[in-house]
N, C-alpha and C positions, 0 to 999 in steps of 0.2 A: 378701925381701919383694918386691922388683922382679919377681923370676921368679914369685911368687905372683899379683902383679896381671895380669902379661902371660898366665898360664895361665887366669885368669879371664876375661880379655878374649877369648882364644882360644876358650875353653869357649863364651862367650856368642856368639861369631861363628858358632861351629859348631852351636851350638843354633839360631840363627836361621836358618842355612843349612837345617839339618835340617828345621825348621819349614816353611820355604818349599817345600822339596823334596816334604815329605809332603803339604802343601797342594795342589801341582801333580800329585802322584801321585793324591790323591783325586779332583781333577778329571779327569785323564785317566780312571780307572777309572769315574768317575761317566758320562762321556761314552760310554764303550765300553758299560757297562750300559744306558744309554740307547738306543744304537745297536741293542744285542742284543735289547731290548724292541720297538724299532721293527720291526726285521727279523723277529722271531718273529711280531709282528701281521701284517705283511705277508704272511709265509709261509701263517699260518692263514687269512687272507682269500683268498688264492690257492688254498689247499687247498679251501675251501668253493666258490670259482667253479669249481674243476676238477670237483669233485663234481657241481656244478650241470650243468655241461657234459656229464658222463658220463651224466646222467640224462636230458638232453635229447636226446643221441645215440641212446641206448637207445630213448627215445621215438620218434624220428624213424625208426630201424631198424623197430620194431613197425609203424608206420604204412606204411613202404615195403613190408614184407611183406604187409600188408593189401591194399594198393593192387596189389601184383603178383598176389595171389590173384584179385582183382576184374578185373584186366587179363586174366588167363588165362581167367576165365569169359567176360567179353565178347569176347575173342578166338574162344573156341569159338562162342559165339551168331553172331557175324559171319559165321564158316565156314558154319554152318547157314543163316543167311540167305541166303548168297552161293549156296549148294547149292540151296535153295528157289527164289531168284531165277532161276537158271538153268533149273530145271525149269519155271518160270512161262513163261519166255521161250521156251522149246522148245515148251511147250503152246500158247502164243499164236501161234506160227510155224506150228505144225501145224494149228490152228483157222483161221488166215488163208489157209492152202493148201487146206484143206477147203472153206472159205466160197468161195474162187475156182473151186474144181471144181464146187461145187453151183451157183454163178451161172451158169458155162459150161453144165452140164448143163440148167438151168433155161432157159437161152437156146435150146440146142438142143431142147428139148422145145417151147417155144413156137413156134420156126420149123417144127418138124415138125408141130405142130398147125394153124398157118395154112396149111402146105401140103396138109394132110389135108382141110381143110374145103373 
């Protein structure tokens, strides 16, 4: 009889410890599940942000290529303008020289006309 009581109290103590351990285990697993859910949510959010960044980088690369093409066209036009500017400067210099020669020739003719009169 004494042994029966002792074994019942031991059984109740073991059951109490097991219940406490089981509750603690449930709490730990609950926190782990919560942490995993939170982590998954953050990973999903980071993946969305990463995809948005990829789209933005692709857009910027496309815009960069467009600007590069426009820059190439403008560089070619600048080359043409520089070429025409150089031709215009050369023509201006030639006209200036011709004008000076015409002025000198006119001056010479006017002097010759004065001497002839």
